[in-house]
mmCIF entry with sequence, helices, sheets and N, C-alpha, C, O atoms, coordinates in Angstrom:
data_MODEL
# 
_entry.id   MODEL 
# 
_entity.id                         1 
_entity.type                       polymer 
_entity.pdbx_number_of_molecules   1 
# 
_entity_poly.entity_id                      1 
_entity_poly.type                           'polypeptide(L)' 
_entity_poly.nstd_linkage                   no 
_entity_poly.nstd_monomer                   no 
_entity_poly.pdbx_seq_one_letter_code       MEKLGITKEKADKLVDEYIKDPVTKMHLLESEAIMRAVAKHLGENEDE 
_entity_poly.pdbx_seq_one_letter_code_can   MEKLGITKEKADKLVDEYIKDPVTKMHLLESEAIMRAVAKHLGENEDE 
_entity_poly.pdbx_strand_id                 A 
# 
loop_
_entity_poly_seq.entity_id 
_entity_poly_seq.num 
_entity_poly_seq.mon_id 
_entity_poly_seq.hetero 
1 1  MET n 
1 2  GLU n 
1 3  LYS n 
1 4  LEU n 
1 5  GLY n 
1 6  ILE n 
1 7  THR n 
1 8  LYS n 
1 9  GLU n 
1 10 LYS n 
1 11 ALA n 
1 12 ASP n 
1 13 LYS n 
1 14 LEU n 
1 15 VAL n 
1 16 ASP n 
1 17 GLU n 
1 18 TYR n 
1 19 ILE n 
1 20 LYS n 
1 21 ASP n 
1 22 PRO n 
1 23 VAL n 
1 24 THR n 
1 25 LYS n 
1 26 MET n 
1 27 HIS n 
1 28 LEU n 
1 29 LEU n 
1 30 GLU n 
1 31 SER n 
1 32 GLU n 
1 33 ALA n 
1 34 ILE n 
1 35 MET n 
1 36 ARG n 
1 37 ALA n 
1 38 VAL n 
1 39 ALA n 
1 40 LYS n 
1 41 HIS n 
1 42 LEU n 
1 43 GLY n 
1 44 GLU n 
1 45 ASN n 
1 46 GLU n 
1 47 ASP n 
1 48 GLU n 
# 
_struct_asym.id          A 
_struct_asym.entity_id   1 
# 
loop_
_struct_conf.conf_type_id 
_struct_conf.id 
_struct_conf.pdbx_PDB_helix_id 
_struct_conf.beg_label_comp_id 
_struct_conf.beg_label_asym_id 
_struct_conf.beg_label_seq_id 
_struct_conf.pdbx_beg_PDB_ins_code 
_struct_conf.end_label_comp_id 
_struct_conf.end_label_asym_id 
_struct_conf.end_label_seq_id 
_struct_conf.pdbx_end_PDB_ins_code 
_struct_conf.beg_auth_comp_id 
_struct_conf.beg_auth_asym_id 
_struct_conf.beg_auth_seq_id 
_struct_conf.end_auth_comp_id 
_struct_conf.end_auth_asym_id 
_struct_conf.end_auth_seq_id 
_struct_conf.pdbx_PDB_helix_class 
_struct_conf.details 
_struct_conf.pdbx_PDB_helix_length 
HELX_P HELX_P1 AA1 GLU A 2  ? LEU A 4  ? GLU A 2  LEU A 4  5 ? 3  
HELX_P HELX_P2 AA2 LYS A 8  ? TYR A 18 ? LYS A 8  TYR A 18 1 ? 11 
HELX_P HELX_P3 AA3 PRO A 22 ? HIS A 41 ? PRO A 22 HIS A 41 1 ? 20 
# 
_struct_conf_type.id          HELX_P 
_struct_conf_type.criteria    ? 
_struct_conf_type.reference   ? 
# 
loop_
_atom_site.group_PDB 
_atom_site.id 
_atom_site.type_symbol 
_atom_site.label_atom_id 
_atom_site.label_alt_id 
_atom_site.label_comp_id 
_atom_site.label_asym_id 
_atom_site.label_entity_id 
_atom_site.label_seq_id 
_atom_site.pdbx_PDB_ins_code 
_atom_site.Cartn_x 
_atom_site.Cartn_y 
_atom_site.Cartn_z 
_atom_site.occupancy 
_atom_site.B_iso_or_equiv 
_atom_site.pdbx_formal_charge 
_atom_site.auth_seq_id 
_atom_site.auth_comp_id 
_atom_site.auth_asym_id 
_atom_site.auth_atom_id 
_atom_site.pdbx_PDB_model_num 
ATOM 1   N N  . MET A 1 1  ? -4.459  14.536 3.325  1.00 0.00 ? 1  MET A N  1 
ATOM 2   C CA . MET A 1 1  ? -3.024  14.449 3.181  1.00 0.00 ? 1  MET A CA 1 
ATOM 3   C C  . MET A 1 1  ? -2.544  15.258 1.983  1.00 0.00 ? 1  MET A C  1 
ATOM 4   O O  . MET A 1 1  ? -1.339  15.380 1.761  1.00 0.00 ? 1  MET A O  1 
ATOM 5   N N  . GLU A 1 2  ? -3.441  15.791 1.236  1.00 0.00 ? 2  GLU A N  1 
ATOM 6   C CA . GLU A 1 2  ? -3.085  16.535 0.037  1.00 0.00 ? 2  GLU A CA 1 
ATOM 7   C C  . GLU A 1 2  ? -2.173  17.723 0.340  1.00 0.00 ? 2  GLU A C  1 
ATOM 8   O O  . GLU A 1 2  ? -1.298  18.043 -0.465 1.00 0.00 ? 2  GLU A O  1 
ATOM 9   N N  . LYS A 1 3  ? -2.363  18.383 1.486  1.00 0.00 ? 3  LYS A N  1 
ATOM 10  C CA . LYS A 1 3  ? -1.532  19.529 1.839  1.00 0.00 ? 3  LYS A CA 1 
ATOM 11  C C  . LYS A 1 3  ? -0.061  19.145 1.948  1.00 0.00 ? 3  LYS A C  1 
ATOM 12  O O  . LYS A 1 3  ? 0.817   19.993 1.788  1.00 0.00 ? 3  LYS A O  1 
ATOM 13  N N  . LEU A 1 4  ? 0.208   17.882 2.217  1.00 0.00 ? 4  LEU A N  1 
ATOM 14  C CA . LEU A 1 4  ? 1.583   17.422 2.355  1.00 0.00 ? 4  LEU A CA 1 
ATOM 15  C C  . LEU A 1 4  ? 2.194   17.031 1.008  1.00 0.00 ? 4  LEU A C  1 
ATOM 16  O O  . LEU A 1 4  ? 3.362   16.646 0.943  1.00 0.00 ? 4  LEU A O  1 
ATOM 17  N N  . GLY A 1 5  ? 1.411   17.128 -0.055 1.00 0.00 ? 5  GLY A N  1 
ATOM 18  C CA . GLY A 1 5  ? 1.916   16.824 -1.375 1.00 0.00 ? 5  GLY A CA 1 
ATOM 19  C C  . GLY A 1 5  ? 1.783   15.362 -1.773 1.00 0.00 ? 5  GLY A C  1 
ATOM 20  O O  . GLY A 1 5  ? 2.339   14.947 -2.790 1.00 0.00 ? 5  GLY A O  1 
ATOM 21  N N  . ILE A 1 6  ? 1.060   14.584 -0.994 1.00 0.00 ? 6  ILE A N  1 
ATOM 22  C CA . ILE A 1 6  ? 0.857   13.171 -1.319 1.00 0.00 ? 6  ILE A CA 1 
ATOM 23  C C  . ILE A 1 6  ? -0.524  12.755 -0.825 1.00 0.00 ? 6  ILE A C  1 
ATOM 24  O O  . ILE A 1 6  ? -0.958  13.145 0.260  1.00 0.00 ? 6  ILE A O  1 
ATOM 25  N N  . THR A 1 7  ? -1.195  11.968 -1.631 1.00 0.00 ? 7  THR A N  1 
ATOM 26  C CA . THR A 1 7  ? -2.519  11.486 -1.240 1.00 0.00 ? 7  THR A CA 1 
ATOM 27  C C  . THR A 1 7  ? -2.374  10.170 -0.479 1.00 0.00 ? 7  THR A C  1 
ATOM 28  O O  . THR A 1 7  ? -1.330  9.521  -0.537 1.00 0.00 ? 7  THR A O  1 
ATOM 29  N N  . LYS A 1 8  ? -3.415  9.792  0.223  1.00 0.00 ? 8  LYS A N  1 
ATOM 30  C CA . LYS A 1 8  ? -3.427  8.514  0.946  1.00 0.00 ? 8  LYS A CA 1 
ATOM 31  C C  . LYS A 1 8  ? -3.230  7.359  -0.026 1.00 0.00 ? 8  LYS A C  1 
ATOM 32  O O  . LYS A 1 8  ? -2.510  6.404  0.264  1.00 0.00 ? 8  LYS A O  1 
ATOM 33  N N  . GLU A 1 9  ? -3.876  7.458  -1.180 1.00 0.00 ? 9  GLU A N  1 
ATOM 34  C CA . GLU A 1 9  ? -3.764  6.410  -2.188 1.00 0.00 ? 9  GLU A CA 1 
ATOM 35  C C  . GLU A 1 9  ? -2.324  6.266  -2.673 1.00 0.00 ? 9  GLU A C  1 
ATOM 36  O O  . GLU A 1 9  ? -1.831  5.148  -2.828 1.00 0.00 ? 9  GLU A O  1 
ATOM 37  N N  . LYS A 1 10 ? -1.650  7.382  -2.911 1.00 0.00 ? 10 LYS A N  1 
ATOM 38  C CA . LYS A 1 10 ? -0.248  7.356  -3.356 1.00 0.00 ? 10 LYS A CA 1 
ATOM 39  C C  . LYS A 1 10 ? 0.643   6.775  -2.254 1.00 0.00 ? 10 LYS A C  1 
ATOM 40  O O  . LYS A 1 10 ? 1.544   5.985  -2.536 1.00 0.00 ? 10 LYS A O  1 
ATOM 41  N N  . ALA A 1 11 ? 0.395   7.160  -1.013 1.00 0.00 ? 11 ALA A N  1 
ATOM 42  C CA . ALA A 1 11 ? 1.181   6.635  0.098  1.00 0.00 ? 11 ALA A CA 1 
ATOM 43  C C  . ALA A 1 11 ? 0.997   5.117  0.217  1.00 0.00 ? 11 ALA A C  1 
ATOM 44  O O  . ALA A 1 11 ? 1.967   4.388  0.423  1.00 0.00 ? 11 ALA A O  1 
ATOM 45  N N  . ASP A 1 12 ? -0.241  4.647  0.087  1.00 0.00 ? 12 ASP A N  1 
ATOM 46  C CA . ASP A 1 12 ? -0.507  3.207  0.147  1.00 0.00 ? 12 ASP A CA 1 
ATOM 47  C C  . ASP A 1 12 ? 0.209   2.466  -0.978 1.00 0.00 ? 12 ASP A C  1 
ATOM 48  O O  . ASP A 1 12 ? 0.747   1.378  -0.771 1.00 0.00 ? 12 ASP A O  1 
ATOM 49  N N  . LYS A 1 13 ? 0.211   3.062  -2.171 1.00 0.00 ? 13 LYS A N  1 
ATOM 50  C CA . LYS A 1 13 ? 0.879   2.453  -3.313 1.00 0.00 ? 13 LYS A CA 1 
ATOM 51  C C  . LYS A 1 13 ? 2.395   2.361  -3.065 1.00 0.00 ? 13 LYS A C  1 
ATOM 52  O O  . LYS A 1 13 ? 3.014   1.344  -3.379 1.00 0.00 ? 13 LYS A O  1 
ATOM 53  N N  . LEU A 1 14 ? 2.980   3.406  -2.512 1.00 0.00 ? 14 LEU A N  1 
ATOM 54  C CA . LEU A 1 14 ? 4.411   3.393  -2.213 1.00 0.00 ? 14 LEU A CA 1 
ATOM 55  C C  . LEU A 1 14 ? 4.756   2.333  -1.166 1.00 0.00 ? 14 LEU A C  1 
ATOM 56  O O  . LEU A 1 14 ? 5.772   1.646  -1.273 1.00 0.00 ? 14 LEU A O  1 
ATOM 57  N N  . VAL A 1 15 ? 3.901   2.212  -0.160 1.00 0.00 ? 15 VAL A N  1 
ATOM 58  C CA . VAL A 1 15 ? 4.124   1.179  0.861  1.00 0.00 ? 15 VAL A CA 1 
ATOM 59  C C  . VAL A 1 15 ? 4.098   -0.200 0.218  1.00 0.00 ? 15 VAL A C  1 
ATOM 60  O O  . VAL A 1 15 ? 4.974   -1.026 0.473  1.00 0.00 ? 15 VAL A O  1 
ATOM 61  N N  . ASP A 1 16 ? 3.095   -0.447 -0.613 1.00 0.00 ? 16 ASP A N  1 
ATOM 62  C CA . ASP A 1 16 ? 2.997   -1.754 -1.280 1.00 0.00 ? 16 ASP A CA 1 
ATOM 63  C C  . ASP A 1 16 ? 4.198   -2.024 -2.182 1.00 0.00 ? 16 ASP A C  1 
ATOM 64  O O  . ASP A 1 16 ? 4.648   -3.162 -2.311 1.00 0.00 ? 16 ASP A O  1 
ATOM 65  N N  . GLU A 1 17 ? 4.706   -0.969 -2.799 1.00 0.00 ? 17 GLU A N  1 
ATOM 66  C CA . GLU A 1 17 ? 5.824   -1.131 -3.730 1.00 0.00 ? 17 GLU A CA 1 
ATOM 67  C C  . GLU A 1 17 ? 7.155   -1.378 -3.014 1.00 0.00 ? 17 GLU A C  1 
ATOM 68  O O  . GLU A 1 17 ? 7.959   -2.194 -3.464 1.00 0.00 ? 17 GLU A O  1 
ATOM 69  N N  . TYR A 1 18 ? 7.387   -0.679 -1.908 1.00 0.00 ? 18 TYR A N  1 
ATOM 70  C CA . TYR A 1 18 ? 8.706   -0.702 -1.292 1.00 0.00 ? 18 TYR A CA 1 
ATOM 71  C C  . TYR A 1 18 ? 8.813   -1.502 -0.002 1.00 0.00 ? 18 TYR A C  1 
ATOM 72  O O  . TYR A 1 18 ? 9.905   -1.949 0.351  1.00 0.00 ? 18 TYR A O  1 
ATOM 73  N N  . ILE A 1 19 ? 7.715   -1.691 0.704  1.00 0.00 ? 19 ILE A N  1 
ATOM 74  C CA . ILE A 1 19 ? 7.764   -2.412 1.981  1.00 0.00 ? 19 ILE A CA 1 
ATOM 75  C C  . ILE A 1 19 ? 7.277   -3.831 1.749  1.00 0.00 ? 19 ILE A C  1 
ATOM 76  O O  . ILE A 1 19 ? 6.109   -4.051 1.428  1.00 0.00 ? 19 ILE A O  1 
ATOM 77  N N  . LYS A 1 20 ? 8.169   -4.783 1.910  1.00 0.00 ? 20 LYS A N  1 
ATOM 78  C CA . LYS A 1 20 ? 7.828   -6.187 1.649  1.00 0.00 ? 20 LYS A CA 1 
ATOM 79  C C  . LYS A 1 20 ? 7.577   -6.981 2.929  1.00 0.00 ? 20 LYS A C  1 
ATOM 80  O O  . LYS A 1 20 ? 6.863   -7.983 2.905  1.00 0.00 ? 20 LYS A O  1 
ATOM 81  N N  . ASP A 1 21 ? 8.147   -6.551 4.025  1.00 0.00 ? 21 ASP A N  1 
ATOM 82  C CA . ASP A 1 21 ? 7.999   -7.271 5.291  1.00 0.00 ? 21 ASP A CA 1 
ATOM 83  C C  . ASP A 1 21 ? 6.590   -7.060 5.848  1.00 0.00 ? 21 ASP A C  1 
ATOM 84  O O  . ASP A 1 21 ? 6.203   -5.922 6.116  1.00 0.00 ? 21 ASP A O  1 
ATOM 85  N N  . PRO A 1 22 ? 5.818   -8.134 6.028  1.00 0.00 ? 22 PRO A N  1 
ATOM 86  C CA . PRO A 1 22 ? 4.442   -7.978 6.521  1.00 0.00 ? 22 PRO A CA 1 
ATOM 87  C C  . PRO A 1 22 ? 4.365   -7.384 7.926  1.00 0.00 ? 22 PRO A C  1 
ATOM 88  O O  . PRO A 1 22 ? 3.389   -6.711 8.258  1.00 0.00 ? 22 PRO A O  1 
ATOM 89  N N  . VAL A 1 23 ? 5.367   -7.621 8.739  1.00 0.00 ? 23 VAL A N  1 
ATOM 90  C CA . VAL A 1 23 ? 5.372   -7.052 10.094 1.00 0.00 ? 23 VAL A CA 1 
ATOM 91  C C  . VAL A 1 23 ? 5.539   -5.532 10.025 1.00 0.00 ? 23 VAL A C  1 
ATOM 92  O O  . VAL A 1 23 ? 4.899   -4.798 10.779 1.00 0.00 ? 23 VAL A O  1 
ATOM 93  N N  . THR A 1 24 ? 6.385   -5.071 9.134  1.00 0.00 ? 24 THR A N  1 
ATOM 94  C CA . THR A 1 24 ? 6.573   -3.627 8.961  1.00 0.00 ? 24 THR A CA 1 
ATOM 95  C C  . THR A 1 24 ? 5.299   -2.985 8.421  1.00 0.00 ? 24 THR A C  1 
ATOM 96  O O  . THR A 1 24 ? 4.920   -1.898 8.855  1.00 0.00 ? 24 THR A O  1 
ATOM 97  N N  . LYS A 1 25 ? 4.636   -3.652 7.474  1.00 0.00 ? 25 LYS A N  1 
ATOM 98  C CA . LYS A 1 25 ? 3.376   -3.125 6.949  1.00 0.00 ? 25 LYS A CA 1 
ATOM 99  C C  . LYS A 1 25 ? 2.337   -3.021 8.061  1.00 0.00 ? 25 LYS A C  1 
ATOM 100 O O  . LYS A 1 25 ? 1.607   -2.034 8.142  1.00 0.00 ? 25 LYS A O  1 
ATOM 101 N N  . MET A 1 26 ? 2.271   -4.035 8.912  1.00 0.00 ? 26 MET A N  1 
ATOM 102 C CA . MET A 1 26 ? 1.321   -4.007 10.027 1.00 0.00 ? 26 MET A CA 1 
ATOM 103 C C  . MET A 1 26 ? 1.652   -2.854 10.972 1.00 0.00 ? 26 MET A C  1 
ATOM 104 O O  . MET A 1 26 ? 0.752   -2.171 11.461 1.00 0.00 ? 26 MET A O  1 
ATOM 105 N N  . HIS A 1 27 ? 2.924   -2.641 11.225 1.00 0.00 ? 27 HIS A N  1 
ATOM 106 C CA . HIS A 1 27 ? 3.345   -1.540 12.088 1.00 0.00 ? 27 HIS A CA 1 
ATOM 107 C C  . HIS A 1 27 ? 2.898   -0.198 11.493 1.00 0.00 ? 27 HIS A C  1 
ATOM 108 O O  . HIS A 1 27 ? 2.424   0.676  12.219 1.00 0.00 ? 27 HIS A O  1 
ATOM 109 N N  . LEU A 1 28 ? 3.046   -0.037 10.192 1.00 0.00 ? 28 LEU A N  1 
ATOM 110 C CA . LEU A 1 28 ? 2.626   1.205  9.541  1.00 0.00 ? 28 LEU A CA 1 
ATOM 111 C C  . LEU A 1 28 ? 1.117   1.419  9.672  1.00 0.00 ? 28 LEU A C  1 
ATOM 112 O O  . LEU A 1 28 ? 0.669   2.534  9.940  1.00 0.00 ? 28 LEU A O  1 
ATOM 113 N N  . LEU A 1 29 ? 0.338   0.362  9.485  1.00 0.00 ? 29 LEU A N  1 
ATOM 114 C CA . LEU A 1 29 ? -1.117  0.464  9.633  1.00 0.00 ? 29 LEU A CA 1 
ATOM 115 C C  . LEU A 1 29 ? -1.510  0.801  11.071 1.00 0.00 ? 29 LEU A C  1 
ATOM 116 O O  . LEU A 1 29 ? -2.405  1.613  11.307 1.00 0.00 ? 29 LEU A O  1 
ATOM 117 N N  . GLU A 1 30 ? -0.834  0.173  12.019 1.00 0.00 ? 30 GLU A N  1 
ATOM 118 C CA . GLU A 1 30 ? -1.116  0.461  13.433 1.00 0.00 ? 30 GLU A CA 1 
ATOM 119 C C  . GLU A 1 30 ? -0.753  1.904  13.772 1.00 0.00 ? 30 GLU A C  1 
ATOM 120 O O  . GLU A 1 30 ? -1.490  2.578  14.492 1.00 0.00 ? 30 GLU A O  1 
ATOM 121 N N  . SER A 1 31 ? 0.375   2.375  13.257 1.00 0.00 ? 31 SER A N  1 
ATOM 122 C CA . SER A 1 31 ? 0.802   3.760  13.504 1.00 0.00 ? 31 SER A CA 1 
ATOM 123 C C  . SER A 1 31 ? -0.204  4.741  12.923 1.00 0.00 ? 31 SER A C  1 
ATOM 124 O O  . SER A 1 31 ? -0.520  5.755  13.547 1.00 0.00 ? 31 SER A O  1 
ATOM 125 N N  . GLU A 1 32 ? -0.708  4.442  11.725 1.00 0.00 ? 32 GLU A N  1 
ATOM 126 C CA . GLU A 1 32 ? -1.725  5.298  11.118 1.00 0.00 ? 32 GLU A CA 1 
ATOM 127 C C  . GLU A 1 32 ? -2.974  5.359  11.993 1.00 0.00 ? 32 GLU A C  1 
ATOM 128 O O  . GLU A 1 32 ? -3.522  6.437  12.222 1.00 0.00 ? 32 GLU A O  1 
ATOM 129 N N  . ALA A 1 33 ? -3.422  4.213  12.479 1.00 0.00 ? 33 ALA A N  1 
ATOM 130 C CA . ALA A 1 33 ? -4.628  4.166  13.315 1.00 0.00 ? 33 ALA A CA 1 
ATOM 131 C C  . ALA A 1 33 ? -4.437  4.975  14.594 1.00 0.00 ? 33 ALA A C  1 
ATOM 132 O O  . ALA A 1 33 ? -5.339  5.695  15.022 1.00 0.00 ? 33 ALA A O  1 
ATOM 133 N N  . ILE A 1 34 ? -3.278  4.855  15.190 1.00 0.00 ? 34 ILE A N  1 
ATOM 134 C CA . ILE A 1 34 ? -2.989  5.601  16.425 1.00 0.00 ? 34 ILE A CA 1 
ATOM 135 C C  . ILE A 1 34 ? -2.970  7.102  16.149 1.00 0.00 ? 34 ILE A C  1 
ATOM 136 O O  . ILE A 1 34 ? -3.564  7.877  16.898 1.00 0.00 ? 34 ILE A O  1 
ATOM 137 N N  . MET A 1 35 ? -2.292  7.516  15.078 1.00 0.00 ? 35 MET A N  1 
ATOM 138 C CA . MET A 1 35 ? -2.205  8.940  14.771 1.00 0.00 ? 35 MET A CA 1 
ATOM 139 C C  . MET A 1 35 ? -3.572  9.527  14.420 1.00 0.00 ? 35 MET A C  1 
ATOM 140 O O  . MET A 1 35 ? -3.863  10.674 14.758 1.00 0.00 ? 35 MET A O  1 
ATOM 141 N N  . ARG A 1 36 ? -4.412  8.740  13.741 1.00 0.00 ? 36 ARG A N  1 
ATOM 142 C CA . ARG A 1 36 ? -5.768  9.212  13.443 1.00 0.00 ? 36 ARG A CA 1 
ATOM 143 C C  . ARG A 1 36 ? -6.573  9.385  14.731 1.00 0.00 ? 36 ARG A C  1 
ATOM 144 O O  . ARG A 1 36 ? -7.320  10.353 14.876 1.00 0.00 ? 36 ARG A O  1 
ATOM 145 N N  . ALA A 1 37 ? -6.420  8.452  15.657 1.00 0.00 ? 37 ALA A N  1 
ATOM 146 C CA . ALA A 1 37 ? -7.135  8.539  16.932 1.00 0.00 ? 37 ALA A CA 1 
ATOM 147 C C  . ALA A 1 37 ? -6.668  9.752  17.737 1.00 0.00 ? 37 ALA A C  1 
ATOM 148 O O  . ALA A 1 37 ? -7.483  10.439 18.352 1.00 0.00 ? 37 ALA A O  1 
ATOM 149 N N  . VAL A 1 38 ? -5.379  10.013 17.735 1.00 0.00 ? 38 VAL A N  1 
ATOM 150 C CA . VAL A 1 38 ? -4.839  11.180 18.451 1.00 0.00 ? 38 VAL A CA 1 
ATOM 151 C C  . VAL A 1 38 ? -5.384  12.466 17.825 1.00 0.00 ? 38 VAL A C  1 
ATOM 152 O O  . VAL A 1 38 ? -5.814  13.372 18.539 1.00 0.00 ? 38 VAL A O  1 
ATOM 153 N N  . ALA A 1 39 ? -5.366  12.544 16.492 1.00 0.00 ? 39 ALA A N  1 
ATOM 154 C CA . ALA A 1 39 ? -5.885  13.732 15.812 1.00 0.00 ? 39 ALA A CA 1 
ATOM 155 C C  . ALA A 1 39 ? -7.358  13.946 16.147 1.00 0.00 ? 39 ALA A C  1 
ATOM 156 O O  . ALA A 1 39 ? -7.775  15.067 16.440 1.00 0.00 ? 39 ALA A O  1 
ATOM 157 N N  . LYS A 1 40 ? -8.137  12.878 16.104 1.00 0.00 ? 40 LYS A N  1 
ATOM 158 C CA . LYS A 1 40 ? -9.563  12.985 16.433 1.00 0.00 ? 40 LYS A CA 1 
ATOM 159 C C  . LYS A 1 40 ? -9.749  13.464 17.870 1.00 0.00 ? 40 LYS A C  1 
ATOM 160 O O  . LYS A 1 40 ? -10.578 14.334 18.138 1.00 0.00 ? 40 LYS A O  1 
ATOM 161 N N  . HIS A 1 41 ? -8.981  12.897 18.785 1.00 0.00 ? 41 HIS A N  1 
ATOM 162 C CA . HIS A 1 41 ? -9.073  13.275 20.198 1.00 0.00 ? 41 HIS A CA 1 
ATOM 163 C C  . HIS A 1 41 ? -8.748  14.760 20.390 1.00 0.00 ? 41 HIS A C  1 
ATOM 164 O O  . HIS A 1 41 ? -9.339  15.431 21.236 1.00 0.00 ? 41 HIS A O  1 
ATOM 165 N N  . LEU A 1 42 ? -7.813  15.255 19.602 1.00 0.00 ? 42 LEU A N  1 
ATOM 166 C CA . LEU A 1 42 ? -7.396  16.659 19.730 1.00 0.00 ? 42 LEU A CA 1 
ATOM 167 C C  . LEU A 1 42 ? -8.251  17.600 18.872 1.00 0.00 ? 42 LEU A C  1 
ATOM 168 O O  . LEU A 1 42 ? -8.010  18.806 18.841 1.00 0.00 ? 42 LEU A O  1 
ATOM 169 N N  . GLY A 1 43 ? -9.241  17.046 18.183 1.00 0.00 ? 43 GLY A N  1 
ATOM 170 C CA . GLY A 1 43 ? -10.108 17.864 17.361 1.00 0.00 ? 43 GLY A CA 1 
ATOM 171 C C  . GLY A 1 43 ? -9.463  18.309 16.056 1.00 0.00 ? 43 GLY A C  1 
ATOM 172 O O  . GLY A 1 43 ? -9.876  19.308 15.468 1.00 0.00 ? 43 GLY A O  1 
ATOM 173 N N  . GLU A 1 44 ? -8.464  17.581 15.605 1.00 0.00 ? 44 GLU A N  1 
ATOM 174 C CA . GLU A 1 44 ? -7.766  17.932 14.371 1.00 0.00 ? 44 GLU A CA 1 
ATOM 175 C C  . GLU A 1 44 ? -8.274  17.081 13.210 1.00 0.00 ? 44 GLU A C  1 
ATOM 176 O O  . GLU A 1 44 ? -8.996  16.104 13.408 1.00 0.00 ? 44 GLU A O  1 
ATOM 177 N N  . ASN A 1 45 ? -7.892  17.463 12.022 1.00 0.00 ? 45 ASN A N  1 
ATOM 178 C CA . ASN A 1 45 ? -8.268  16.730 10.816 1.00 0.00 ? 45 ASN A CA 1 
ATOM 179 C C  . ASN A 1 45 ? -7.471  15.421 10.768 1.00 0.00 ? 45 ASN A C  1 
ATOM 180 O O  . ASN A 1 45 ? -6.240  15.438 10.742 1.00 0.00 ? 45 ASN A O  1 
ATOM 181 N N  . GLU A 1 46 ? -8.175  14.305 10.757 1.00 0.00 ? 46 GLU A N  1 
ATOM 182 C CA . GLU A 1 46 ? -7.529  12.994 10.766 1.00 0.00 ? 46 GLU A CA 1 
ATOM 183 C C  . GLU A 1 46 ? -6.759  12.701 9.488  1.00 0.00 ? 46 GLU A C  1 
ATOM 184 O O  . GLU A 1 46 ? -5.833  11.890 9.498  1.00 0.00 ? 46 GLU A O  1 
ATOM 185 N N  . ASP A 1 47 ? -7.123  13.339 8.403  1.00 0.00 ? 47 ASP A N  1 
ATOM 186 C CA . ASP A 1 47 ? -6.455  13.092 7.135  1.00 0.00 ? 47 ASP A CA 1 
ATOM 187 C C  . ASP A 1 47 ? -5.165  13.889 6.972  1.00 0.00 ? 47 ASP A C  1 
ATOM 188 O O  . ASP A 1 47 ? -4.361  13.607 6.083  1.00 0.00 ? 47 ASP A O  1 
ATOM 189 N N  . GLU A 1 48 ? -4.978  14.858 7.811  1.00 0.00 ? 48 GLU A N  1 
ATOM 190 C CA . GLU A 1 48 ? -3.765  15.669 7.722  1.00 0.00 ? 48 GLU A CA 1 
ATOM 191 C C  . GLU A 1 48 ? -2.761  15.218 8.743  1.00 0.00 ? 48 GLU A C  1 
ATOM 192 O O  . GLU A 1 48 ? -1.670  15.780 8.826  1.00 0.00 ? 48 GLU A O  1 
# 
């Protein structure tokens, strides 16, 4: 994720700081898992 100007660790910290609703946090984690799976399926870098 470095190419986008933010690291995974920084993104996680921002989520913890600004997102308080546990359902929204779960949605973000699920979205990340789906996007990583799509990237892997397409042969792309999962971190980008």
